[in-house]
N, C-alpha and C positions, 0 to 999 in steps of 0.2 A: 209244198214251198213251189213257187212258180218258175221259169225260165231265169237262166239269170239278168234283174234286170242292169246290174252295171255294166257287163261287158257290153248290152243292146245299147248301151248309151255312150260309155266311152272307149269301147272295143279294146278292152282292156282290165284286168282290174284295177283295184284303188292297191298303191303303193305305200304300203304300212313301215312305219319304223318306231321300234319301242321302246321305253324308258324302264327299267329297273327288270324284276321277274326272273333274276338269272338263275345257276343252280340253287336246287334244294327249296325254290319259292311255290307253293301252292299254287297263290293266286296269278302268277307269271303263266306258269303253264297252261293253265285255266285261260287265261284273255290269248294268249296263240292259239290251242287249237281251239277255241270259238270265234276267232276271226277267221278261220281255217275253213270251219263246218260246211258253210257254203259255196264257199269259192269266189268270194267276192273282192277277197284282198290278195294280196300277196307281200307275205313280209322280207323288206331288203335289209334291213338294219335296225340295230339295235345298242343302247347301251344298257348292259346287263349286269353291270356290281358299278359303287364307286374308283372299286378299284382298277385302273385301266390294264392290267395285264391279264386280271379274270374276267376282263369284260372281253376284253378280244377274244382269247381261250375259248370262252360261251359263247361268243359270235361265230366262231371257224366253224364250233361244233352245231352249231343250227344249221350251216351252210351258207352264212354272210357270205357276197364275195370277198375276197383280199382287197378291193379299192375300198371299201365300204367298212372298213374299221377306225372308229375313232376309240379315241383316249378320254373323252368327256361331252357332256351334251349339248355346249354352245359348240363343240368345231363339229361336234356332226348336225345341228341346226342350220351353220356355217354353211358345211357343203353340201350337203340335203338340195338345199334352198337353190345354188346356183346350180345346180346336175338339170341338164334337159329330163333326166330319166327320175329326177326326183322322187323321194317320200311326198307322197300328198298328204294323210295322216299321220298324226303323232299319239301313241298309248301308252298311257302314263300311270304305273300300278307301281310306284315310290312309295315311301313314307310318308304321311299327311304332312308332314311341314313342308315338304319340297311340292308338290299338286301347284300352289300358285303360283310362284315362281318358273314353272317350267310349262306350265299351261298359258301365260302371259307371254312368254320367248316365244313359242308356240303360234301363239296369234298372232304376234306382230309381224310374223314372217309370214304370214299368209299358210300358216297349217289348220287344217278344220281336225278336232280334237276328242280323242277316250278317254275318260280320266276315270280311275277307279273312284270311288268314295271312302270318305267324306269329302265334297268338294276343295274346302279347305279349313285352315284348322279355326280362324277369325272369322268374325263377323264382316270386320273391315275387309279383309282379303277378299270372302264370296261378293260382296256388293262392289268390288271393282272388279272384279273379274266377271260377272255377271255383265257388269256396264261397258267391256271389252268388247262381251260378246254380239251384244248388241248392237254394239258403233262398225264393227266388223262386218257383222252378217254369216260369219263362219257358221259351222255345225259343232257342237258341241254336248257330246253324250257322257252321260253320268252313268255308271254301271251298276248303278241297284237292279242285280241280276235276276232277283224274285219279279219285278212287276213283265219279262219275259218267257213267264210261265203262261201253257195255253190256259189252263183254268183261271189263272187270273186275272188273264187279258178276258177269261169269259166272264165273270164275277162284275172286270168294268164293266162292259158291255151291255150286261142283264142290267144293273143299275143306272146306267145311263139309258136303256128301253125304255125306264119305268117301271120294271118287270118285278120291285121291290117297294113302289110307289115312294113317300119320302123317307129319307131316311132318319132314326130317333136314337139309334144306338150302336155303337162300335165297340168291340173288345180286342186289343191285339197284344200278345204276350211272342216274345223271343227269348228261347231259353233254351242253354248252351250250360256244359257241365266242365269243359273244360280247363278253369281257372277255380275249381273247390277246391284242390287241394295242395293252394302254393301260398304259406302265409307269408314268406317273406322272401318272391322273387329276384332276382339279383336285376338291375333296370336295365344292364347292358347286355343280358342276355337275349336281350328282346326289345325294339325301339318303341314297341306298345305301350309299354312301362314307363317311358318316359312324354312328359306332360307337354315338354316342347316340341319332340318331336310327333307324339302320339293324338295331340292334341286335350283339353281338355279335362274331358271327361272317356276314359278307357272304354268302358261298357256302351256311353252313348256314341262314339265313332264308331267301335266295332259294330255294334248289331243294333243299339237303337237307332241310330240312323235309318235303317230297311224297314225298320218295324213302322216309322214317322211314313217313311216314302211310300209304302206298303197301303195305311190308310187312304192315304190323298189321293193315289192313284183306283184307288177300287170305289172312292168313293167320289170323288170328284169335289169332294169341300174339305175347305180348310179350317183349321184350328185355329181358334180366337181366344181361350186362354187356356193354363195348364196350371194345377193345385198339385206340386210335385214335391218330390223324397226324394236323395242320391246318393249313396255313399258305397261303403264297402260292406258285406256282409262275413268275409272272410278276416279274422283277427290281423291286425299289426299290418295291415295293405294300406300302400299309399298313396291306392289309383280307387276309381268306383267300378266296383262288378254287379253294382244293383242300381237299377233305378223302379220307381213308380209313379203314375200319376194318373188324374182326373182330370175327362177334353171336357171344353166345352167346343163347339162347334159354330162355325157363325152361322148356319140356320137354325140353332137351337138342340144340336144333338147332342146325347150325352156318349160320354165313353170312358175305357178304364184304358192302361197303358201298362205292362210290366216286360220288364227286361233283364236278365242277369247271365253272368255269365259263371256264376259260381253253385249250381244247383247238381248235386252230386248222382250222377250217373246219365244226366239227360245229354243226348246228344247233337241237336240240332232242330227244336221245335219251335218252328216261327209258326202261329196258328193266327186266324181271323175271325170276327163275327162282326156280321153284321147284319141292323136287323131295319126294316121299314116300317111301312103303313101295312103292305100286303104281303111281306114273308120276310124271311131268314137266308142269307148263304152264307155257310162255314168253308172254312178251307184250311190244311194242315202241311205246312211244307215237307215233312217225313211223309207222304202221303200223296204225291199231288197231283196223282191223275184223278184223284177225284173232288168233284165239288158239290156240295149239296147244299139243296136246296129245299127251302122250307116253306111253301104257301101258308099263305093263315088261312084261308079254305078249301083243303087237299092234302092228299097223301106226300109224306116226303118224297124228294127224288134225287138220283147222284148224275148229274154229267158230269159226262168222261172224252175227252179231246175227240172228235170225231165222232161223237155219236149223236144220236135224235139231239135235234135242238142245239147246236152248235152256233156260235156264231159267227161273220167274216173274221173278225179283230180275234178269235181265237182260233178258228178254222188256218190260217195262214200263219201259226203260231208252230203248227204242228207239219212233220215230218215223218210220222211214221202212220201204219195203218192203227186203227184203234183195237185195242186192248194190250199195247207193249206201252212201256214205259218211256220217259221222256222225264228229265229231270234240271240239275245244274250245269252241266253244260251246255243243255241246250238253252235255257234261260240266255247266259251270257251272250252264244250263238245268236240268237233272237234280234238282241239290242245291238250287237255289231252289224249283224246285217240290213235291218233298220237305218243305222247309222249312214250305212253304205246307198242305201237309195235314198238318204236325204242330201247326200254329200254329192253323188253322178249328177242328180238333179238339179240344184246349186249350180257345179261345176259346169254342167249344159244350158245352163237357162232355162230350163223346162219344169212343169210341175209334179211333185213327189206325188206316191200314190198316199193318200191319205191315212191309207191304215200302216203306214212306216212311220208315221212322225209321233207316235206313243212311248218314247225312251225318254228317258231321264233328262231332261236340260238342266242349263245351268239357273232358273230360277226354282227348279226344283233340289239344288245344290242348295243355293242361297235360303229357302226356307227352310231346308234342313239342318241347317248351321244355325239359320235366325230358332228352330226349337232347340236346340241344343243350350245355347244361351238362354232360354227359357223358365225351359228344366232345371238348369245350374241354378238360374236368381231366384227361382221360385221355391227352392229346394231350401238354400240361402236366409231364406224370409220365411224360416219355419212350415214351409208349405201354403203361403199365402197367392192367391190366385194372381195370373200374370201373363200381360197379353204377349201373342204370340207376331 
Protein backbone atom coordinates (compact mmCIF):
# COMPACT_ATOMS: atom_id res chain seq x y z
CA UNK A 1 0.00 0.00 0.00
CA UNK A 2 1.17 3.56 -0.70
CA UNK A 3 1.87 6.25 1.89
CA UNK A 4 -1.20 7.44 3.75
CA UNK A 5 -3.05 9.71 1.28
CA UNK A 6 -5.61 10.79 3.89
CA UNK A 7 -3.04 12.41 6.16
CA UNK A 8 -1.32 13.88 3.10
CA UNK A 9 -4.57 15.61 2.09
CA UNK A 10 -6.24 16.42 5.42
CA UNK A 11 -3.24 16.61 7.72
CA UNK A 12 -4.97 14.13 10.03
CA UNK A 13 -6.91 10.87 10.06
CA UNK A 14 -10.61 10.83 9.31
CA UNK A 15 -12.73 10.81 12.46
CA UNK A 16 -15.09 7.82 12.45
CA UNK A 17 -18.21 7.19 14.54
CA UNK A 18 -19.71 3.71 14.59
CA UNK A 19 -23.29 2.51 15.10
CA UNK A 20 -23.78 -1.07 16.24
CA UNK A 21 -21.25 -3.85 16.60
CA UNK A 22 -21.06 -3.96 20.37
CA UNK A 23 -19.79 -6.78 22.63
CA UNK A 24 -20.21 -10.21 21.08
CA UNK A 25 -20.64 -8.89 17.54
CA UNK A 26 -18.44 -10.55 14.92
CA UNK A 27 -19.09 -7.99 12.22
CA UNK A 28 -18.66 -4.98 14.52
CA UNK A 29 -15.14 -5.97 15.47
CA UNK A 30 -14.43 -6.63 11.80
CA UNK A 31 -15.48 -3.11 10.80
CA UNK A 32 -13.41 -1.46 13.55
CA UNK A 33 -10.32 -3.51 12.74
CA UNK A 34 -10.71 -2.80 9.03
CA UNK A 35 -10.99 0.93 9.67
CA UNK A 36 -7.74 0.94 11.61
CA UNK A 37 -5.67 -1.45 9.47
CA UNK A 38 -4.27 1.20 7.12
CA UNK A 39 -4.28 4.02 9.69
CA UNK A 40 -6.70 6.22 7.76
CA UNK A 41 -9.33 6.54 10.51
CA UNK A 42 -9.48 7.40 14.17
CA UNK A 43 -12.57 5.86 15.82
CA UNK A 44 -13.76 8.63 18.13
CA UNK A 45 -17.20 7.57 19.33
CA UNK A 46 -20.11 5.25 18.75
CA UNK A 47 -23.42 3.79 19.80
CA UNK A 48 -22.62 0.15 20.43
CA UNK A 49 -25.97 -1.06 21.79
CA UNK A 50 -29.61 0.00 21.82
CA UNK A 51 -29.30 -0.13 25.63
CA UNK A 52 -27.71 3.23 26.63
CA UNK A 53 -25.86 1.85 29.65
CA UNK A 54 -24.47 -1.13 27.74
CA UNK A 55 -23.44 1.19 24.94
CA UNK A 56 -21.58 3.58 27.22
CA UNK A 57 -19.85 0.74 29.06
CA UNK A 58 -18.67 -0.77 25.78
CA UNK A 59 -17.59 2.66 24.53
CA UNK A 60 -15.41 3.18 27.59
CA UNK A 61 -13.85 -0.24 27.07
CA UNK A 62 -12.96 0.79 23.52
CA UNK A 63 -11.27 3.93 24.85
CA UNK A 64 -13.77 6.60 23.76
CA UNK A 65 -13.48 9.88 25.63
CA UNK A 66 -15.97 10.42 28.50
CA UNK A 67 -17.37 13.54 26.80
CA UNK A 68 -18.23 11.44 23.74
CA UNK A 69 -20.47 8.89 25.43
CA UNK A 70 -24.01 9.19 24.07
CA UNK A 71 -27.32 7.54 24.88
CA UNK A 72 -28.64 7.14 21.33
CA UNK A 73 -27.81 7.72 17.69
CA UNK A 74 -29.61 11.03 17.27
CA UNK A 75 -27.88 12.47 20.34
CA UNK A 76 -24.53 11.40 18.90
CA UNK A 77 -25.33 12.92 15.49
CA UNK A 78 -26.36 16.25 17.03
CA UNK A 79 -23.33 16.46 19.32
CA UNK A 80 -20.75 15.37 16.75
CA UNK A 81 -22.07 17.67 14.04
CA UNK A 82 -21.70 20.59 16.46
CA UNK A 83 -18.11 19.84 17.52
CA UNK A 84 -15.14 21.42 15.78
CA UNK A 85 -13.43 18.06 16.07
CA UNK A 86 -16.60 16.10 15.32
CA UNK A 87 -16.86 12.88 13.37
CA UNK A 88 -16.41 13.02 9.60
CA UNK A 89 -17.76 9.58 8.73
CA UNK A 90 -20.49 7.32 10.14
CA UNK A 91 -20.13 3.52 9.90
CA UNK A 92 -23.39 1.56 10.25
CA UNK A 93 -23.37 -2.12 11.26
CA UNK A 94 -26.81 -2.51 12.82
CA UNK A 95 -29.72 -4.85 11.95
CA UNK A 96 -30.89 -4.33 8.38
CA UNK A 97 -34.10 -2.46 9.18
CA UNK A 98 -32.24 0.53 10.66
CA UNK A 99 -29.73 1.08 7.82
CA UNK A 100 -32.03 3.46 5.97
CA UNK A 101 -32.94 5.61 8.98
CA UNK A 102 -29.39 6.04 10.22
CA UNK A 103 -27.87 6.57 6.77
CA UNK A 104 -30.45 9.21 5.81
CA UNK A 105 -29.99 11.07 9.10
CA UNK A 106 -26.22 11.01 8.72
CA UNK A 107 -26.35 12.29 5.14
CA UNK A 108 -28.71 15.12 6.10
CA UNK A 109 -26.10 16.33 8.60
CA UNK A 110 -23.25 16.14 6.08
CA UNK A 111 -21.57 12.94 7.24
CA UNK A 112 -20.09 10.54 4.72
CA UNK A 113 -21.37 7.00 5.29
CA UNK A 114 -20.01 3.45 5.33
CA UNK A 115 -22.80 0.88 5.68
CA UNK A 116 -23.00 -2.87 6.03
CA UNK A 117 -25.01 -4.78 3.43
CA UNK A 118 -27.81 -5.00 2.38
CA UNK A 119 -28.27 -1.25 1.97
CA UNK A 120 -31.96 -1.39 2.95
CA UNK A 121 -34.77 -3.92 3.36
CA UNK A 122 -37.16 -2.38 0.83
CA UNK A 123 -36.83 -1.13 -2.73
CA UNK A 124 -38.56 2.15 -1.86
CA UNK A 125 -35.98 2.87 0.83
CA UNK A 126 -33.11 1.92 -1.48
CA UNK A 127 -34.36 4.29 -4.19
CA UNK A 128 -34.78 7.14 -1.69
CA UNK A 129 -31.33 6.61 -0.19
CA UNK A 130 -29.63 6.43 -3.58
CA UNK A 131 -31.38 9.65 -4.60
CA UNK A 132 -30.26 11.36 -1.39
CA UNK A 133 -26.64 10.39 -1.97
CA UNK A 134 -26.77 11.72 -5.51
CA UNK A 135 -28.25 15.00 -4.26
CA UNK A 136 -25.69 15.52 -1.48
CA UNK A 137 -22.57 14.40 -3.34
CA UNK A 138 -21.41 12.66 -0.17
CA UNK A 139 -19.51 9.38 -0.23
CA UNK A 140 -21.43 6.19 0.50
CA UNK A 141 -19.57 2.88 0.75
CA UNK A 142 -21.45 -0.42 1.02
CA UNK A 143 -19.29 -3.11 2.60
CA UNK A 144 -19.54 -6.00 0.17
CA UNK A 145 -16.11 -6.98 1.43
CA UNK A 146 -15.38 -9.70 -1.12
CA UNK A 147 -14.86 -7.00 -3.75
CA UNK A 148 -11.82 -5.97 -1.71
CA UNK A 149 -9.95 -9.26 -2.19
CA UNK A 150 -6.85 -8.81 -4.38
CA UNK A 151 -7.69 -11.73 -6.67
CA UNK A 152 -11.30 -10.62 -7.10
CA UNK A 153 -9.95 -7.26 -8.19
CA UNK A 154 -7.48 -9.04 -10.45
CA UNK A 155 -10.41 -10.88 -12.05
CA UNK A 156 -12.30 -7.63 -12.59
CA UNK A 157 -9.24 -5.99 -14.12
CA UNK A 158 -8.62 -8.94 -16.44
CA UNK A 159 -12.23 -8.84 -17.68
CA UNK A 160 -12.01 -5.07 -18.20
CA UNK A 161 -8.70 -5.56 -20.02
CA UNK A 162 -10.40 -7.86 -22.52
CA UNK A 163 -8.41 -10.95 -21.53
CA UNK A 164 -11.58 -13.07 -21.43
CA UNK A 165 -13.11 -11.57 -24.56
CA UNK A 166 -16.90 -11.27 -24.55
CA UNK A 167 -18.49 -12.79 -21.46
CA UNK A 168 -20.80 -15.68 -22.34
CA UNK A 169 -21.34 -17.69 -19.12
CA UNK A 170 -21.33 -16.95 -15.38
CA UNK A 171 -21.76 -19.40 -12.51
CA UNK A 172 -21.87 -18.21 -8.91
CA UNK A 173 -22.63 -19.99 -5.66
CA UNK A 174 -22.46 -19.02 -2.01
CA UNK A 175 -22.91 -22.05 0.20
CA UNK A 176 -22.88 -22.19 4.00
CA UNK A 177 -23.97 -24.80 6.53
CA UNK A 178 -24.40 -22.79 9.69
CA UNK A 179 -28.20 -22.98 9.63
CA UNK A 180 -28.50 -26.61 8.54
CA UNK A 181 -29.70 -28.00 11.86
CA UNK A 182 -32.02 -25.26 13.15
CA UNK A 183 -35.48 -26.64 12.39
CA UNK A 184 -37.36 -24.30 14.70
CA UNK A 185 -35.19 -21.32 15.64
CA UNK A 186 -36.52 -18.85 18.14
CA UNK A 187 -36.96 -15.58 16.19
CA UNK A 188 -36.11 -13.61 19.32
CA UNK A 189 -32.68 -15.29 19.40
CA UNK A 190 -31.55 -13.43 16.28
CA UNK A 191 -32.95 -10.42 14.46
CA UNK A 192 -32.08 -12.17 11.18
CA UNK A 193 -35.03 -14.54 11.67
CA UNK A 194 -37.45 -11.61 11.97
CA UNK A 195 -38.65 -10.55 8.46
CA UNK A 196 -39.28 -7.01 9.71
CA UNK A 197 -35.72 -6.52 10.93
CA UNK A 198 -33.80 -8.90 8.70
CA UNK A 199 -35.69 -8.29 5.48
CA UNK A 200 -37.97 -10.31 3.20
CA UNK A 201 -35.45 -13.13 2.66
CA UNK A 202 -32.90 -14.34 5.21
CA UNK A 203 -30.61 -16.11 2.76
CA UNK A 204 -30.75 -13.35 0.15
CA UNK A 205 -30.00 -10.57 2.61
CA UNK A 206 -27.27 -12.49 4.40
CA UNK A 207 -25.31 -14.04 1.52
CA UNK A 208 -27.35 -13.80 -1.69
CA UNK A 209 -26.61 -10.10 -1.93
CA UNK A 210 -22.87 -10.89 -1.82
CA UNK A 211 -23.13 -13.39 -4.69
CA UNK A 212 -25.10 -10.92 -6.81
CA UNK A 213 -22.65 -8.12 -6.10
CA UNK A 214 -19.64 -10.31 -6.90
CA UNK A 215 -21.07 -11.17 -10.32
CA UNK A 216 -21.66 -7.53 -11.19
CA UNK A 217 -18.28 -6.43 -9.83
CA UNK A 218 -16.18 -8.92 -11.77
CA UNK A 219 -18.08 -8.99 -15.06
CA UNK A 220 -19.21 -5.36 -15.24
CA UNK A 221 -22.52 -6.71 -16.60
CA UNK A 222 -26.04 -6.15 -15.37
CA UNK A 223 -28.52 -8.99 -14.93
CA UNK A 224 -31.53 -8.37 -17.15
CA UNK A 225 -33.84 -11.21 -16.03
CA UNK A 226 -34.04 -14.03 -13.50
CA UNK A 227 -36.02 -17.27 -13.29
CA UNK A 228 -35.83 -18.17 -9.62
CA UNK A 229 -36.91 -20.49 -6.84
CA UNK A 230 -36.49 -19.51 -3.19
CA UNK A 231 -37.64 -21.08 0.04
CA UNK A 232 -36.61 -23.28 2.94
CA UNK A 233 -34.79 -26.62 2.87
CA UNK A 234 -34.96 -27.22 6.64
CA UNK A 235 -38.50 -28.43 7.49
CA UNK A 236 -40.79 -26.10 9.45
CA UNK A 237 -38.53 -23.10 8.91
CA UNK A 238 -40.44 -19.88 8.32
CA UNK A 239 -37.58 -18.02 6.59
CA UNK A 240 -35.66 -18.63 3.37
CA UNK A 241 -32.48 -20.70 3.64
CA UNK A 242 -32.15 -21.52 -0.07
CA UNK A 243 -32.29 -19.65 -3.37
CA UNK A 244 -31.50 -20.64 -6.93
CA UNK A 245 -31.88 -18.82 -10.22
CA UNK A 246 -31.09 -18.85 -13.91
CA UNK A 247 -29.71 -15.54 -15.13
CA UNK A 248 -29.92 -13.63 -18.39
CA UNK A 249 -27.45 -10.79 -18.77
CA UNK A 250 -27.82 -7.57 -20.71
CA UNK A 251 -25.22 -8.66 -23.30
CA UNK A 252 -26.93 -12.01 -23.95
CA UNK A 253 -24.74 -14.06 -21.59
CA UNK A 254 -26.35 -16.78 -19.47
CA UNK A 255 -25.72 -17.72 -15.87
CA UNK A 256 -26.68 -19.79 -12.85
CA UNK A 257 -26.94 -18.67 -9.24
CA UNK A 258 -27.24 -20.78 -6.09
CA UNK A 259 -27.12 -19.74 -2.44
CA UNK A 260 -27.93 -21.59 0.77
CA UNK A 261 -27.14 -21.56 4.47
CA UNK A 262 -28.38 -25.12 5.00
CA UNK A 263 -25.66 -27.26 3.37
CA UNK A 264 -24.56 -29.35 6.35
CA UNK A 265 -20.83 -29.23 6.99
CA UNK A 266 -19.98 -26.48 4.48
CA UNK A 267 -18.23 -23.48 6.01
CA UNK A 268 -18.16 -20.40 3.76
CA UNK A 269 -17.88 -21.38 0.11
CA UNK A 270 -18.33 -18.41 -2.21
CA UNK A 271 -17.29 -19.49 -5.69
CA UNK A 272 -17.52 -17.91 -9.14
CA UNK A 273 -16.66 -18.98 -12.70
CA UNK A 274 -16.73 -16.49 -15.58
CA UNK A 275 -16.30 -17.70 -19.16
CA UNK A 276 -15.73 -15.55 -22.19
CA UNK A 277 -14.78 -16.07 -25.81
CA UNK A 278 -11.05 -16.18 -24.91
CA UNK A 279 -11.03 -18.13 -21.67
CA UNK A 280 -12.37 -18.70 -18.16
CA UNK A 281 -11.63 -17.33 -14.68
CA UNK A 282 -12.34 -19.26 -11.47
CA UNK A 283 -12.13 -18.00 -7.87
CA UNK A 284 -13.13 -19.49 -4.53
CA UNK A 285 -13.27 -17.55 -1.25
CA UNK A 286 -11.99 -20.44 0.86
CA UNK A 287 -8.76 -20.31 -1.20
CA UNK A 288 -8.68 -16.55 -1.85
CA UNK A 289 -5.03 -16.25 -2.90
CA UNK A 290 -5.57 -18.21 -6.12
CA UNK A 291 -7.28 -17.01 -9.29
CA UNK A 292 -7.30 -19.63 -12.03
CA UNK A 293 -7.20 -18.45 -15.64
CA UNK A 294 -7.90 -21.02 -18.35
CA UNK A 295 -7.27 -19.49 -21.78
CA UNK A 296 -8.96 -20.93 -24.85
CA UNK A 297 -5.60 -21.78 -26.42
CA UNK A 298 -2.98 -22.60 -23.80
CA UNK A 299 -2.42 -24.20 -20.41
CA UNK A 300 -4.24 -23.27 -17.20
CA UNK A 301 -2.56 -20.45 -15.28
CA UNK A 302 -2.62 -19.68 -11.55
CA UNK A 303 -2.56 -15.97 -10.63
CA UNK A 304 -1.62 -14.89 -7.10
CA UNK A 305 -1.25 -11.51 -5.33
CA UNK A 306 2.01 -9.81 -6.29
CA UNK A 307 2.75 -12.57 -8.76
CA UNK A 308 3.50 -12.21 -12.47
CA UNK A 309 0.92 -10.30 -14.50
CA UNK A 310 -0.71 -8.71 -11.44
CA UNK A 311 -2.72 -5.71 -12.64
CA UNK A 312 -2.72 -2.33 -10.80
CA UNK A 313 -6.20 -2.65 -9.27
CA UNK A 314 -5.11 -5.91 -7.65
CA UNK A 315 -1.59 -4.81 -6.74
CA UNK A 316 -2.77 -1.82 -4.67
CA UNK A 317 -5.03 -4.13 -2.65
CA UNK A 318 -2.28 -6.39 -1.29
CA UNK A 319 -0.21 -5.44 1.76
CA UNK A 320 2.29 -8.28 2.01
CA UNK A 321 4.75 -10.14 -0.18
CA UNK A 322 3.88 -12.95 -2.56
CA UNK A 323 3.04 -16.31 -1.01
CA UNK A 324 1.48 -14.99 2.19
CA UNK A 325 -2.25 -15.30 2.88
CA UNK A 326 -4.66 -12.39 2.97
CA UNK A 327 -8.41 -12.49 3.24
CA UNK A 328 -11.50 -11.41 5.14
CA UNK A 329 -10.03 -8.63 7.31
CA UNK A 330 -8.02 -7.21 4.45
CA UNK A 331 -10.97 -7.23 2.06
CA UNK A 332 -12.96 -5.13 4.51
CA UNK A 333 -9.95 -2.87 5.06
CA UNK A 334 -9.55 -2.25 1.33
CA UNK A 335 -13.10 -0.87 1.18
CA UNK A 336 -12.51 1.35 4.21
CA UNK A 337 -9.23 2.61 2.79
CA UNK A 338 -10.66 3.26 -0.66
CA UNK A 339 -13.61 5.11 0.86
CA UNK A 340 -11.20 7.16 2.98
CA UNK A 341 -9.36 8.31 -0.14
CA UNK A 342 -12.62 9.27 -1.84
CA UNK A 343 -13.85 11.10 1.27
CA UNK A 344 -10.57 12.99 1.73
CA UNK A 345 -10.55 14.01 -1.93
CA UNK A 346 -14.15 15.25 -1.67
CA UNK A 347 -13.40 17.24 1.47
CA UNK A 348 -10.33 18.88 -0.03
CA UNK A 349 -11.74 19.46 -3.50
CA UNK A 350 -9.12 17.26 -5.13
CA UNK A 351 -9.35 14.31 -7.52
CA UNK A 352 -9.26 10.87 -5.97
CA UNK A 353 -7.02 8.14 -7.36
CA UNK A 354 -9.28 6.35 -9.87
CA UNK A 355 -8.21 3.00 -8.45
CA UNK A 356 -9.75 4.00 -5.10
CA UNK A 357 -13.24 4.33 -6.58
CA UNK A 358 -14.14 0.68 -7.04
CA UNK A 359 -15.83 0.21 -3.66
CA UNK A 360 -19.55 -0.70 -3.78
CA UNK A 361 -21.78 2.38 -3.62
CA UNK A 362 -25.45 3.24 -3.35
CA UNK A 363 -26.17 2.19 -6.94
CA UNK A 364 -24.77 -1.24 -6.13
CA UNK A 365 -26.96 -1.29 -3.03
CA UNK A 366 -30.06 -0.28 -4.99
CA UNK A 367 -29.47 -2.92 -7.66
CA UNK A 368 -28.86 -5.52 -4.96
CA UNK A 369 -32.21 -4.81 -3.30
CA UNK A 370 -33.89 -4.81 -6.72
CA UNK A 371 -32.36 -8.22 -7.48
CA UNK A 372 -33.67 -9.67 -4.21
CA UNK A 373 -37.15 -8.38 -5.05
CA UNK A 374 -36.97 -9.88 -8.55
CA UNK A 375 -35.87 -13.27 -7.20
CA UNK A 376 -38.80 -13.31 -4.75
CA UNK A 377 -41.25 -12.16 -7.43
CA UNK A 378 -40.05 -14.81 -9.87
CA UNK A 379 -40.22 -17.55 -7.24
CA UNK A 380 -43.75 -16.52 -6.26
CA UNK A 381 -44.68 -16.86 -9.95
CA UNK A 382 -43.29 -20.43 -10.09
CA UNK A 383 -40.01 -19.41 -11.69
CA UNK A 384 -41.36 -17.03 -14.31
CA UNK A 385 -38.70 -14.93 -16.04
CA UNK A 386 -38.73 -11.59 -14.24
CA UNK A 387 -36.95 -8.34 -15.08
CA UNK A 388 -34.37 -7.02 -12.63
